[in-house]
C-alpha positions as CSV (number, residue, x, y, z in Angstrom):
1,M,-30.5,-2.5,-11.3
2,K,-29.5,-5.6,-13.2
3,F,-26.8,-8.0,-11.8
4,L,-24.7,-10.7,-13.4
5,L,-23.9,-13.3,-10.8
6,T,-21.1,-15.8,-10.9
7,N,-18.8,-17.9,-8.7
8,D,-16.2,-20.6,-8.7
9,D,-18.1,-23.2,-6.6
10,G,-20.5,-24.1,-9.4
11,Y,-23.9,-22.8,-10.6
12,D,-25.8,-24.9,-7.9
13,A,-23.7,-23.8,-4.9
14,P,-25.5,-22.6,-1.8
15,G,-23.4,-19.4,-1.6
16,L,-24.5,-18.4,-5.1
17,A,-28.2,-19.2,-4.3
18,M,-27.9,-16.9,-1.2
19,L,-26.3,-14.2,-3.3
20,R,-29.2,-14.4,-5.8
21,S,-31.7,-14.2,-3.0
22,V,-30.0,-11.0,-1.7
23,V,-30.6,-9.2,-5.0
24,S,-34.0,-10.8,-5.6
25,G,-35.6,-7.3,-5.6
26,D,-33.6,-6.6,-8.8
27,E,-33.1,-8.4,-12.1
28,S,-30.3,-11.0,-12.1
29,V,-28.7,-13.5,-14.5
30,V,-26.5,-16.3,-13.3
31,V,-23.6,-17.4,-15.4
32,A,-21.4,-19.8,-13.4
33,P,-19.2,-22.9,-13.8
34,L,-20.9,-26.3,-14.4
35,E,-18.5,-27.8,-11.8
36,H,-16.3,-26.6,-8.9
37,Q,-13.5,-24.4,-10.2
38,S,-11.9,-23.2,-6.9
39,G,-8.3,-22.1,-7.2
40,C,-8.5,-21.8,-11.0
41,S,-7.3,-18.1,-10.7
42,H,-7.9,-16.2,-14.0
43,R,-7.6,-19.0,-16.4
44,V,-9.8,-18.7,-19.5
45,A,-10.5,-20.7,-22.7
46,Q,-7.9,-20.4,-25.4
47,Y,-8.5,-19.4,-29.0
48,G,-10.6,-21.9,-30.8
49,E,-11.7,-23.7,-27.6
50,S,-15.5,-24.1,-27.4
51,L,-17.6,-23.5,-24.3
52,D,-20.7,-25.5,-23.6
53,V,-23.5,-23.3,-22.2
54,Q,-26.6,-24.9,-20.7
55,E,-29.7,-23.0,-19.3
56,Q,-30.3,-24.9,-16.1
57,A,-33.3,-22.7,-15.1
58,A,-34.7,-19.4,-16.0
59,D,-31.8,-17.0,-16.3
60,V,-29.4,-19.5,-14.8
61,F,-26.6,-20.6,-17.2
62,S,-23.9,-23.1,-16.6
63,V,-20.6,-23.1,-18.5
64,N,-18.1,-25.9,-18.7
65,S,-15.2,-23.6,-17.8
66,T,-13.9,-21.2,-15.3
67,T,-15.2,-18.1,-13.5
68,G,-13.2,-15.9,-15.8
69,D,-14.9,-17.4,-18.8
70,C,-18.3,-17.1,-17.2
71,A,-17.8,-13.4,-16.5
72,R,-16.4,-12.8,-20.0
73,L,-19.2,-14.7,-21.7
74,G,-21.9,-13.2,-19.5
75,V,-20.9,-9.6,-20.0
76,S,-20.1,-9.9,-23.7
77,T,-22.9,-12.2,-24.8
78,L,-25.5,-13.6,-22.4
79,A,-26.3,-10.5,-20.4
80,P,-24.4,-7.4,-21.8
81,D,-26.9,-5.0,-20.3
82,V,-26.0,-5.8,-16.7
83,D,-25.1,-2.9,-14.4
84,W,-22.9,-4.8,-11.9
85,V,-21.1,-8.2,-11.7
86,L,-21.2,-10.0,-8.3
87,S,-19.0,-13.0,-7.7
88,G,-19.6,-15.4,-4.8
89,I,-20.6,-15.9,-2.1
90,N,-17.5,-18.2,-2.0
91,D,-17.3,-21.0,0.5
92,G,-13.9,-20.0,2.0
93,G,-11.9,-16.8,2.4
94,N,-10.1,-14.9,-0.3
95,V,-7.8,-12.6,1.6
96,G,-4.2,-11.4,1.0
97,H,-2.5,-13.1,-1.9
98,D,-5.6,-15.3,-2.4
99,I,-6.8,-12.6,-4.8
100,Y,-4.2,-13.9,-7.3
101,L,-5.3,-17.6,-6.9
102,S,-9.1,-17.2,-6.5
103,G,-11.6,-17.9,-9.3
104,T,-14.1,-15.9,-7.3
105,V,-11.9,-12.8,-7.4
106,A,-11.1,-13.5,-11.0
107,G,-14.7,-13.2,-11.9
108,A,-14.9,-9.7,-10.5
109,R,-11.5,-8.8,-12.1
110,E,-12.6,-10.0,-15.5
111,A,-15.8,-7.9,-15.3
112,V,-13.7,-4.8,-14.6
113,F,-11.5,-5.6,-17.6
114,M,-14.7,-5.6,-19.6
115,G,-15.9,-2.2,-18.3
116,K,-18.4,-3.4,-15.6
117,P,-18.1,-2.5,-11.8
118,A,-17.8,-5.7,-9.7
119,I,-17.6,-7.1,-6.2
120,A,-16.3,-10.5,-5.0
121,F,-17.8,-11.9,-1.8
122,S,-16.2,-14.7,0.2
123,Q,-17.2,-16.4,3.5
124,F,-14.2,-17.4,5.6
125,Y,-14.4,-21.1,6.6
126,R,-13.3,-22.6,9.9
127,V,-12.8,-26.3,10.3
128,G,-15.6,-27.8,12.5
129,M,-18.0,-24.9,12.0
130,E,-20.8,-25.0,9.5
131,T,-21.4,-22.0,7.3
132,N,-24.4,-19.9,8.3
133,W,-25.5,-18.8,4.8
134,D,-28.4,-16.8,6.2
135,R,-26.1,-14.6,8.2
136,A,-23.7,-14.3,5.2
137,G,-26.6,-13.1,3.1
138,Q,-27.4,-10.4,5.7
139,W,-23.9,-9.2,5.7
140,T,-23.8,-9.3,1.9
141,R,-26.9,-7.0,1.7
142,R,-25.3,-4.7,4.3
143,V,-22.0,-4.3,2.4
144,L,-23.7,-4.2,-1.0
145,D,-25.9,-1.3,0.0
146,M,-22.8,0.6,1.2
147,I,-20.8,0.0,-2.0
148,L,-23.7,0.7,-4.4
149,A,-24.1,4.1,-2.7
150,E,-20.6,5.0,-4.0
151,T,-19.6,6.0,-7.5
152,P,-17.6,3.1,-9.1
153,E,-14.0,3.9,-9.6
154,P,-12.8,2.7,-13.1
155,G,-10.1,0.1,-13.0
156,T,-11.0,-1.2,-9.5
157,F,-13.2,-3.7,-7.9
158,W,-14.2,-4.6,-4.4
159,N,-13.1,-7.8,-2.5
160,V,-15.2,-8.5,0.5
161,N,-14.5,-11.2,3.1
162,F,-16.9,-12.2,5.9
163,P,-15.6,-13.7,9.2
164,R,-16.8,-17.0,10.6
165,L,-18.5,-16.3,13.9
166,E,-20.6,-18.2,16.4
167,D,-24.3,-17.7,15.7
168,D,-24.8,-15.7,18.9
169,A,-21.7,-13.4,18.4
170,P,-22.3,-9.6,18.0
171,E,-22.5,-8.1,14.6
172,P,-19.1,-7.5,13.0
173,E,-17.8,-4.1,12.0
174,V,-17.2,-3.3,8.3
175,V,-13.6,-2.4,8.0
176,H,-12.0,-0.9,4.8
177,C,-8.5,-2.2,4.6
178,A,-5.7,-3.1,2.3
179,P,-4.9,-6.7,1.2
180,C,-2.2,-8.4,3.4
181,T,1.1,-8.9,1.5
182,M,2.4,-11.6,3.8
183,G,2.8,-15.1,2.3
184,F,0.7,-18.1,2.8
185,P,2.1,-20.8,5.1
186,V,4.2,-23.1,2.9
187,K,4.4,-26.6,4.3
188,Y,4.4,-30.0,2.5
189,Q,4.1,-33.6,3.7
190,A,6.5,-35.9,1.9
191,E,5.8,-39.5,1.1
192,G,8.6,-40.8,-1.1
193,Q,8.7,-38.6,-4.2
194,R,5.1,-37.3,-3.5
195,Y,4.6,-34.0,-1.7
196,T,1.2,-33.0,-0.4
197,Y,0.5,-29.4,0.6
198,A,-0.1,-29.3,4.4
199,G,-0.3,-25.6,5.2
200,V,-3.1,-24.5,7.6
201,Y,-5.1,-21.6,6.2
202,A,-6.1,-20.2,9.5
203,E,-2.4,-20.0,10.7
204,R,-1.3,-17.6,8.0
205,M,0.7,-14.5,9.0
206,A,-1.3,-11.2,9.1
207,T,-0.2,-7.6,8.9
208,P,-2.2,-5.7,11.6
209,G,-5.1,-3.8,10.1
210,H,-5.0,-5.6,6.7
211,D,-7.6,-7.9,5.4
212,V,-6.3,-11.2,6.8
213,D,-6.1,-9.7,10.3
214,V,-9.5,-7.9,10.0
215,C,-11.4,-11.0,8.8
216,F,-9.6,-13.5,11.2
217,S,-10.3,-11.1,14.1
218,G,-14.1,-11.3,13.5
219,N,-14.9,-8.3,11.3
220,I,-15.9,-7.8,7.6
221,A,-12.9,-6.9,5.5
222,V,-13.6,-4.7,2.5
223,S,-10.7,-4.0,0.1
224,R,-10.7,-1.9,-3.1
225,I,-8.4,-3.7,-5.6
226,S,-6.8,-1.9,-8.5
227,I,-6.2,-3.8,-11.8
C-alpha cells in the first residue's frame, strides 16, 4: 500500500507527523502546505499561477499553496502511483458544515475528484486541554484498518473526527453517522466599524446521532461524504 499524506496545518505539523508514523509500515509520500492553511476550503491555484515545491526531507514535499493544490499536485505529478490519500490529522474538528470550510477535508475531496480513495482525519480541540497525539494516532490506526477493509465507493470519501477525552477516559466507540446540517454559532463582537467573529465552536447546535453530537459526546464520528 502506498499513501499520499497531506494536511492544512503545514508539512511540519505534529498531526501530520503522527499520521505518517501510523502508516510507517507502508510506503508514504508527504505533499503538504509550506505554511498553515486552515480554513482555506477548496481554493486552488489559478491558471498560470506557479507553485513552489521544496523537498524538505526524503519523500516530504512542501508547496507554497493550499491543501487542494497539494493533493492535486501529489496525485497528478509527485506521486501518481499512490493507492490512497490521507489528509490530517488536523488540529481541530471538522464536523457538520466544516466540511465546506476545511482545507483538511478539501484535500480528501480533491483526491476523489482525481480518482483516488481518500480519508480526512481531524482531532477535536477543547480549550485548556492539550492534544494527545499518541492517542489520536492509535485511533487513526483503528479507523484506518476498518475503512481499508471495505471496498472504496467511487465518488465518496471518509471524514473522521476524534473526540477530545481525558487521558484516563475509556476508549470511544466508532460511530458511522451523517454530517450535521445545523449552522455554526454566528456571533460577532463590534468595535466601531470592525467586527470580530466571536462564536464558540464547542457551543454549536447538534442533531442527535449526527457527527457533531457523536464527536462532542466522546465518540469517533465516521461519515461517508459524497461529492
